[in-house]
PAZAPA-4460 file (N, C-alpha, C; in steps of 0.05 Angstrom, whole numbers, plus 32768, in hexadecimal, padded with zeros to 4 digits):
% residues 91
    n_x    n_y    n_z   ca_x   ca_y   ca_z    c_x    c_y    c_z   seq   type   mol
   8FC6   82B8   85EB   8FB7   82B6   85D2   8FB8   82D1   85C4     1      M     A
   8FB8   82D0   85AA   8FB7   82E8   859A   8FA0   82E5   8586     2      L     A
   8F97   82FC   857D   8F84   82FD   8567   8F93   82FE   854D     3      L     A
   8F8E   82EC   853B   8F9A   82EC   8520   8F85   82F2   850C     4      Y     A
   8F8B   8304   84FA   8F7A   8309   84E3   8F86   82F9   84CC     5      L     A
   8F77   82E7   84C1   8F81   82D6   84AC   8F71   82DC   8492     6      V     A
   8F7F   82E3   847D   8F73   82E9   8464   8F7E   82D7   844E     7      T     A
   8F6E   82D2   843A   8F78   82C1   8424   8F6D   82CA   8409     8      Y     A
   8F7B   82C4   83F4   8F73   82C9   83D9   8F7B   82AF   83C9     9      D     A
   8F67   829F   83C4   8F6C   8285   83B7   8F59   8283   839F    10      I     A
   8F65   827F   8387   8F55   827F   836F   8F46   8265   836A    11      S     A
   8F50   824F   8374   8F44   8235   836F   8F2D   8230   8383    12      C     A
   8F15   822C   8379   8EFD   8229   838A   8F01   8212   839E    13      N     A
   8F0B   81FC   8395   8F0E   81E5   83A7   8F21   81EA   83BE    14      K     A
   8F39   81F6   83B8   8F4C   81FD   83CD   8F41   8213   83E0    15      R     A
   8F33   8227   83D4   8F28   823D   83E4   8F13   8232   83F8    16      R     A
   8F03   821F   83EF   8EEF   8213   8401   8EFD   8203   8418    17      L     A
   8F12   81F4   8411   8F20   81E5   8426   8F2D   81F8   843A    18      K     A
   8F38   820E   8431   8F45   8222   8443   8F30   822E   8455    19      V     A
   8F19   8237   8449   8F04   8243   8458   8EF9   8230   846E    20      A     A
   8EF5   8217   8466   8EEB   8203   8479   8EFF   81FE   8490    21      N     A
   8F18   81FE   8489   8F2D   81FA   849D   8F2D   8212   84B1    22      L     A
   8F2C   822A   84A6   8F2D   8242   84B7   8F14   8244   84C9    23      L     A
   8EFD   823A   84C0   8EE5   823B   84D0   8EE8   822B   84EA    24      E     A
   8EFA   8218   84EA   8F00   8208   8502   8F12   8217   8515    25      G     A
   8F1D   822D   850D   8F30   823C   851E   8F27   8258   8525    26      Y     A
   8F14   8262   8517   8F0C   827E   851C   8EF1   8284   8510    27      G     A
   8EEC   829E   850D   8ED2   82A8   8503   8ED6   82B7   84EA    28      R     A
   8EC6   82B1   84D6   8EC7   82BF   84BC   8EBB   82DB   84C1    29      R     A
   8EC9   82F0   84B9   8EBF   830B   84BC   8EBA   8318   84A1    30      V     A
   8EC7   830E   848C   8EC1   8315   8470   8EC6   82FD   845F    31      Q     A
   8EC0   82FE   8446   8EC1   82E6   8435   8EDC   82D7   8438    32      Y     A
   8EF2   82E5   8437   8F0C   82D8   8438   8F1D   82E2   844F    33      S     A
   8F0F   82E9   8465   8F1D   82F4   847D   8F11   82E6   8496    34      V     A
   8F24   82DC   84A7   8F1C   82CF   84C0   8F2A   82DC   84D7    35      F     A
   8F1D   82DD   84EE   8F29   82E5   8507   8F2C   82CC   8518    36      E     A
   8F44   82C7   8521   8F4A   82AE   8531   8F58   82B6   854A    37      C     A
   8F4D   82AF   8561   8F5A   82B3   857B   8F66   8298   8582    38      V     A
   8F81   8297   8582   8F8F   827E   8585   8FA7   8280   8597    39      L     A
   8FAC   826B   85A6   8FC6   8268   85B3   8FDB   8261   859E    40      P     A
   8FF4   8266   85A4   9009   8263   8590   900A   8246   8584    41      I     A
   9005   8232   8594   9005   8216   858A   8FEF   8212   8575    42      A     A
   8FD7   821D   857A   8FC1   821A   8566   8FC7   822A   854D    43      K     A
   8FD3   8242   8551   8FDB   8252   853A   8FEF   8243   8528    44      Y     A
   9002   8237   8534   9016   8227   8525   9009   820F   8517    45      Q     A
   8FF6   8203   8525   8FE7   81EC   8519   8FD8   81F6   8501    46      E     A
   8FCA   820C   8503   8FBB   8218   84ED   8FCD   821D   84D5    47      L     A
   8FE3   822A   84DA   8FF7   8230   84C5   9000   8217   84B7    48      R     A
   9006   8202   84C6   9010   81E9   84BA   8FFA   81DD   84A9    49      D     A
   8FE1   81DD   84B3   8FCB   81D1   84A4   8FC5   81E1   848A    50      R     A
   8FC6   81FB   848C   8FC2   820C   8475   8FD8   8208   8460    51      L     A
   8FF0   8206   8469   9007   8202   8457   9003   81EA   8445    52      R     A
   8FF6   81D5   844F   8FF1   81BD   843F   8FDA   81C1   842B    53      R     A
   8FCA   81D6   842E   8FB3   81DA   841D   8FB8   81ED   8405    54      Q     A
   8FCC   81FF   8408   8FCF   8214   83F5   8FE5   820E   83E0    55      V     A
   8FE3   821B   83CA   8FF6   8219   83B4   9006   8233   83B2    56      E     A
   901A   8233   83A2   902C   824B   83A0   901D   8264   8395    57      S     A
   9008   8260   8385   8FF9   8278   837B   8FE5   8283   838F    58      E     A
   8FE0   8275   83A5   8FCE   827E   83B9   8FDC   8292   83CC    59      D     A
   8FCB   82A2   83DA   8FD6   82B5   83ED   8FC6   82B3   8407    60      S     A
   8FD5   82AF   841D   8FC9   82AF   8438   8FDA   82C2   8448    61      I     A
   8FCC   82D3   8458   8FDA   82E6   8469   8FD0   82E3   8485    62      R     A
   8FE3   82E5   8498   8FDD   82E3   84B5   8FE5   82FD   84C2    63      F     A
   8FD2   830B   84CF   8FD8   8324   84DC   8FD3   8320   84FA    64      Y     A
   8FE8   831E   850A   8FE3   831C   8527   8FDD   8338   8532    65      P     A
   8FC9   833A   8543   8FC1   8354   854E   8FC7   8354   856C    66      L     A
   8FD8   8367   8574   8FDF   8369   8590   8FC8   8378   859F    67      S     A
   8FCA   8378   85B9   8FB6   8386   85C9   8FB5   83A4   85C1    68      A     A
   8FCC   83AF   85BB   8FCE   83CB   85B3   8FBF   83D0   8599    69      H     A
   8FC6   83C1   8584   8FB9   83C5   856A   8F9C   83BC   856A    70      T     A
   8F95   83A8   857A   8F7A   839F   857C   8F67   83B5   8585    71      L     A
   8F71   83C5   8598   8F61   83DB   85A2   8F5C   83F1   858D    72      G     A
   8F6B   83F1   8577   8F68   8405   8562   8F57   83FC   854B    73      Q     A
   8F4E   83E3   854C   8F3D   83D8   8536   8F22   83E5   8536    74      V     A
   8F19   83EE   851F   8EFE   83F9   851B   8EEE   83E5   850C    75      E     A
   8ED5   83E0   8515   8EC3   83CE   8507   8EAA   83DE   8501    76      V     A
   8EA2   83DF   84E8   8E89   83EB   84DF   8E77   83D6   84D5    77      W     A
   8E62   83CF   84E3   8E50   83BA   84DB   8E5B   839F   84E2    78      G     A
   8E4A   838B   84E1   8E53   8370   84E7   8E58   836C   8505    79      G     A
   8E65   8356   850B   8E6B   834E   8527   8E83   835D   8531    80      S     A
   8E85   8362   854C   8E9D   836E   8557   8EB5   835C   8554    81      P     A
   8ECC   8368   8556   8EE5   8359   8554   8EE7   8345   856B    82      V     A
   8EF0   832D   8565   8EF5   8319   857A   8F0A   8324   858D    83      L     A
   8F07   831E   85A6   8F1B   8327   85BA   8F28   830F   85C7    84      Q     A
   8F43   830E   85C8   8F50   82F9   85D7   8F48   82FA   85F4    85      P     A
   8F45   82E3   8601   8F3E   82E4   861E   8F54   82F3   862D    86      P     A
   8F4C   8302   8641   8F5F   8311   8652   8F6C   82FE   8665    87      G     A
   8F83   8305   866F   8F90   82F5   8682   8F83   82F8   869E    88      S     A
   8F80   82E3   86AC   8F73   82E4   86C6   8F87   82DA   86DB    89      T     A
   8F89   82E9   86F0   8F9A   82E2   8707   8F88   82DB   871E    90      I     A
   8F8B   82C3   8729   8F7A   82BB   873F   8F8B   82B9   8758    91      V     A
***
């Protein structure tokens, strides 16, 4: 699983609401148009496919995967801490 930062800029209120509602099912809103989503690759691909059907050419959606290395460098001032992907467990 990876942490994906998903951002969007959508001018149409109806489409923007649909995108926000969809993203709420996959992650946590951290700013108005920014979500943190901890997802396995299959769920990430599912999210991308579902979002692709919602957006138009004038819309902008960006996906930023954060590796363990870059995740450790994230600074958060105020609000909730950054979501953390579950660590691997060896039993």
